[in-house]
N, C-alpha and C positions, 0 to 999 in steps of 0.2 A: 280325087276321093269322091265317092258318091256320098252325099250326105242326106239323111232323113230326119224328120223331126223325132225327138226322143219318145214322145207320147205314142209314136206308131210302132214302137217296138213291142216285143212280147213280154216286157216286164210288167204290163198292166195285168197280165195273167199270172199272179204271183202266189199261187196256192202251193203250200208245201206238200210234196208227195211223200209216200212211205219210203222214198230213197233217201229223204233228207237225213243227214247224219247230225244228230244232236247229242246231249250228255247221256241219253239212254238209247237202247237198241229200238228199232221200229218193226213191228210185225205188219204183214199184210192185212188189209181190212177184211175182217170176217163177214160172210154173208149174213144178212139180217137187218133189221130195222135199228137205226141209231137210237141212243137214248137221250142224249143231250144235243140240241140243235140251236142254231141262230134263228130267232123268229122275227126280229125287227132290228133295223139298223139306221143310224142317222149319222151322217158324215157332213159336217159344215165347215166353213172356213172361220168360224168363231165358236164361242162357248155354246154348249147344248148337244155336243156328240153324245151318242149313247149306243149300246148294243144290248139287245135283251136275248137271254137264253131260255129255253123251254125244255122241261122234262116231259117227253112224250112217251115215257115208259109207265108201267104200273106199279113201280117200286120207288121208295125213297132213295135219292142219290146222294152219296157223300162227295161234295164237290172238291175235297182235298185230293180225290182220285182222279181228277180231271185237270187238263192244262189248256189254256186258252192263249194261242199265239198270234201276234200281229206282225206282219211283214210289210214294211214300207216300200215305196217305189224305189228307194235307193238299195234295198236289200237288207236293211237292218232289221234284226229279229228281236222281239221283246215279248215277254209273257205278261198277261193281264191277271191280277190276283183275284182268285175265287175261293170261297170257303163256306163252310156250314152245311146244312142238310137241306135238300130241295125235295119237297113233297111231290107225288105223281102229278102230273099236268100243272106244275107250279112253274113260276117265272122268276128269273134272276137278272137284275138290270145292272150294268156297269155304266155310269154316267159321270161326266165331268162338270155338271151344273145341276141346279135344282130342276126337278121335272114334275110337272102336275100328273098325277096318275089317277086313272078311272078304274083300276082293277088292282087286286092283291098282287103284290110283288115285293121281293127282297131286293134293296137297292144298296149298292156299294159305290160310294163316291171315290172316283179315282181319275187321275189325269190320263186322257186317252191319247191325244195328239194324232188322230187320224188325218192322213193327207187326202185332199179332195181330188188330187190328180190321179192316183191309183193306190192300191194297197190290197191286203188280203188278210182274212181271218181264218183260223183253223181251230177246231175243238178236238182234243185228244183225250182218250180214256187211258189211264195208267193201270198197271197190274199192282198187286199188293204191296210189293217192295219197290215199285217205281223204277224198275230197271228196263221196262219194255212199254210201248204205247202203240195204240192203233187209232186210226182217224175215225172220228164220229161224224163231223160235218165240216164244210169249208165253203167260203164265199170270197170272191174277189170283185173289185169294182174299179171303174175308171171313169173320167169325165168325157171320154170319147167312145164311140161305138168300137168295141174290140171283142173278138171271139173269146168265149169262156169267161167274161167278166160282166158284172152288173153295170149298166150305164146309169151314172148318177143324174137325177133330174136337176134342172136349173133351180137353184135355191131362190126362194122368194125373199123379200125384204127383211122378214122375221126369222128366216132360216129355219122354218118349221117343217119342211118337206122330209119325210122319212121313207124307208123302204119296208114293206111288209111281206112276209114270206107267204107263198101260195104253194099248193092248195091248203085249205083248212078243213078240219072235221066239223061235225055238227055243233061242237061246243066252241068253235072259233080258234082251236089251236092248230099249230102246223101239223100236217100229216105227210111225213116224209118217208121214203123208202130206202134212202141211202144218202151218203155224203154228196153234197152239192145239187141234190135233187130238187125238183120243183122250180118254181119261178118267183118273181118279185113284183109287187105292186107299189107304186109311188102314191103316197097319201098325205094329207095335211089336215090338221084339226078344223072342224067346221067353225066358222066365225061365231055363229050363234050358241053352239054347244060344243066346247072343246073335247067332250068325251065321244063325239061322233067324228068319224074320219071321212073326209071327202077324197074321191079319187082325183088325182092330178090330171089335167087335160092331156090328151094325147091324140095323135092323128092315126094311130093304128086302127084299122077296121076290125070289128068283132062280130060274133054271132050270138053271144050270150053275155049277160051281165056279170059283174065281178063278184066273187064269192065273199062271204062274210069276212070283214077285216080282221076278226079275231081277237088278239090279245090287248086291244085297247079297252075291252070291257071285262067286267067281272067274269071269273071262270063259270061256264055252265050257262051264261046268258048270251043271247043273240040279239044284239042291238041293230037298228036299221042303219043302212049306209046310204049317204046321199050320193047318187052317181051323177057326176058332171058330164062325162062322155063314156061311151062303152069301150072297154079294151078286152084283149084276149084273156080267158081263164084257162087256157091249154095247160093241163097239169104236167105236160112233158117239157114245158119251157125250161131252159137252163140244163137240160140233160144232154144236150149235144155239144158240150164243151170239150176241153181237152181230156185225154185219158192216156194212161201208160199202157203201151203194148203188153199183153198178158205174158208173153214169152219172156219179157225183161225182169219180171218180178223176182227178187232174190239174187239178181246178178250184179256183178260189179260194173259201175259206170265206166264207160270209155274215158280216157284221159288224153288231154291235148299234149303233144310231145314236141312240135316243131313248127316254126313259122319262117317263111321266107318273104320279108317285106320289100326287098329291093333286088330283084334278080339281076344278074349281069347283062350288060347290053343296054341299048336304048329303045323305048317304045314298047317293051314287053311286059310291063307291070300288069296289064289287064289280062294276060294269058298265062304268065309263068309263076305269078305269086301262088302260094299254097299254105294250107293249114293242115297239119298231120294229127290223126288220132290214132290211139292204140287200144285194142280190145284185148284185155287180159283173160276173158272168159274162154273155156274149152269149146264153146259153141258160138255161132253167130249172134250179134246183137242187133235188135231192131231199133233203128233210129227214126222210125215213123213219127212224125210230129215234134221231134227234137229241134232245137234251134241253135245254129251256129252264129255267134255274135262277135263283132269286132268294134274297136274304138274304146275310148276312155270317157270323154264328156258326151259326145255325140255318137250314139250306137247305131250299128247297121246289122241286119239280121237275114239269115238264110234259113228257112224252115225246111227240114228234110221231108220229101214226099213219101206217101205210104209205100211200104215195100222196100225202103232202103235199108240194107243189111251191111254190117261190118264183119268181114271174115273173122273166125276165131283166131286168138293169140297172134295178131298181125297188125302192122302199121298200114294205115290208109291215107293217103295224101289227097286232099280236096282242093283242086285248082280253082283259080278265080274264074276261069272260063266256065266252070260248072256251077259255082255258087253265086257268082256276081258280086263277091265281097272283095273289097279293096283294103290292103294294109298300108298304113301311113309310113313314109320313110322317115318322118321326124319324131316318131314315137307312138306307142299304142300298146294294145294287148288284145287277147281273144278269150271268149267264154263259150262253154257249152252248157246249154240250158235243157232241162227236161220239158215235156209238154205243158207243165203248169208254171214254168218260168223260174224254177229253182236252179241255182248255179251248181253244176256237177264237177266242173273242172275249169280252171282259170290260169292262165299263163301269168308269169311276172310281167310288169309293165316294162317295155324296152325304150331305150333312147334312140338317137339318131342311128339308122341302119345304113351300113356301109354296103357298096356294091357287092352282091354274091354272098354275103354272109347271112347265115341262118341263126335264128334265135331258138336253141335246143335245150331240152330237159335232160339232165344227166345226174344220177344219184341224188335227186331231190333238189337240185339247184338248176337255175337257168344261165346258159353262157351263150356268147357269140362264138360261132365256129365257121371257119372258112371252107368246110366240107358239108355241103347240104346233102341230106340222105332221105329224099321223099320216098315213102313207102318202106323204109328199112330202118333198122336200129340206128340210133344217133351215134355220131363219131364227132367228139369235141376236138377240133383241130385249130389252134389259134396261131396268129402270126408272131413268131419269136423274134423276128428281126426288129420289131418295134421296141422290145425290151432292151436289145443290144444297143440300138440307136440311141435310146434314151440315156444309156450309160455313157456312150461316146459323147453325147452332148453335155451330160453333166461334168465329165472329165475336161472337156474343152472349156466349159464356163469356168470351172475351177482353175484351169491353167492360166486363163486370161485374167482372172480376178487376182492371182498371186504373182504376176509377172513372170510366168514360167517361160523358160527358153529350152533349147535343145538339150537333151540330157535330162529333162525333168523326170522321165520315166525311170532313169538310173537312180536319180535322187530319191525318187519314191521308193524304189526297191531297196536302197540303202536304208531309208527311214524304216521300212518293213522289217529289215534285218535287224536293225537296232532295237525295234519293238520286240522282235522275237527274242533277241539276246537278253533284252531287259526282262522279258517274261521268264526265261530260263533262270536268270540270276534271281528272280524273285522267289524261285523255289528253293534256293540254297538256304540252310539254317542261319538265322541271324545271330550274332555274337550275344553272350550273356551280359547283361547289364552289371556294371560294378557294385551297385547297391544290393543286387540280388546276391552276389558272391559274399558281400560283407555280412549280409543277414545270416547266410548259411555258416559262415565262419563263427559269428557270434553264438549261433545255436550250438555249434560244436564245442566251443570253449565252455559255454555254460554246462553242457552235458558232461564234459571232462571234470569240471569243478565238483559237479554233484557227485560223480562216481568216486572221486578221490578226495572227498571233503575231509575224512579222518586222517589221512596222511598229511594233508596240508595243514590240518590242525595241530598235529604232533610237531611238524616241523616249525610252525610258527611259535609253539609253546618253547620249544628247545632254543630257538633263536632268541627269544626274549630272556630266557634263563641265562644263556651264555652271555648276553649283552649286560645283564645285571652283574654277573661275576667279574666281567672285565672291569666295569666301573668301580667295584669294590677294591679290586687289586691296585688300581691306580691310586687310590686313596692311601 
């Protein structure tokens, strides 16, 4: 197996794309300037994390119509609470600790739990009934240099370094043209005046000074910034990150359908292993920038080059000779990620792979099959002899445990016949209990006495009269 460090995988670029399937439907991002954007971000390994949102529109925003999502490096998604009204060019901060502020801002104390290794934030606007949402802004970060993610600066002893969105307008507020646009500046409060931000040292050569740091000052004011060293103020920084091919918007994501971790034969794992995808769309699907990933704890990635197309409504087998990916024989799984690092399809994790058996998807479940079908519809064919052999083994063990000898099968058949006979006898009607008969008889007698009570009374009266006459005659 080829092993790479986890932090080198594309998971550091974890922006949720409009293809992400959540509790509401997602619409494609409309052209135009986003309303609510991330203006400042602080990710530390201790208390003091915060994220500041900025209303760059000219209207008051109802924050209940927005959703702020955080995606951790492990893929766990959580929403950050926002509420209230945000005035035009106003700020809203989510912080997990007390923060000294030098400008007007609404603060909401909340536990953030941002990971310093990597993560992502996205700002969504919701429609009136919250059944659909569209992307307003997004930012991902990592503590290593990674395409499409902000590289976090080394934290100082007080953990005061934060990231400030660039470029800014004359009032110091972010001036962004679309989601993920602009760049980021690492800053830290000045020792003499915490309301002034110093630019963190950098070795990147620049041709012009840093723009106004912005939202660390009151709105409308432009305080001075102490420049420790010059850095680039290129407003296009950050715009060359991942993007979804325009032809894919609105289409169904390809699905993983089959893996062959352990091909038949020796020494051919590096060439004959494959991962299969199925494109259900009536047209070709562009996989440019998508990532094929294998492994569970340690991840291995293959990024599809530009122009990679999957034919319509067909299965495509991607062999290890082409992707360089290796599947573990002792257990693993595979994922398909979009250019932003979102998981589009994932196989079930498999255990030990037997020679020549494929891990295949059928009717929503994953099975081992002895019939591998690269580039074709799956056929789940399993070894039936294993089940019969288990039955024979169980019978053998049962025979040994009971001191069975020749003719045990006949005895078993006889026992089965007796059981069947007993079952048949059980269906015959059971005899009526004597007490039940007695009760019925008593009820019948009682009913007869009631019906013939007058006759019985007359007979009893005459019996008494005759007996009295006979006694008088004897005297």
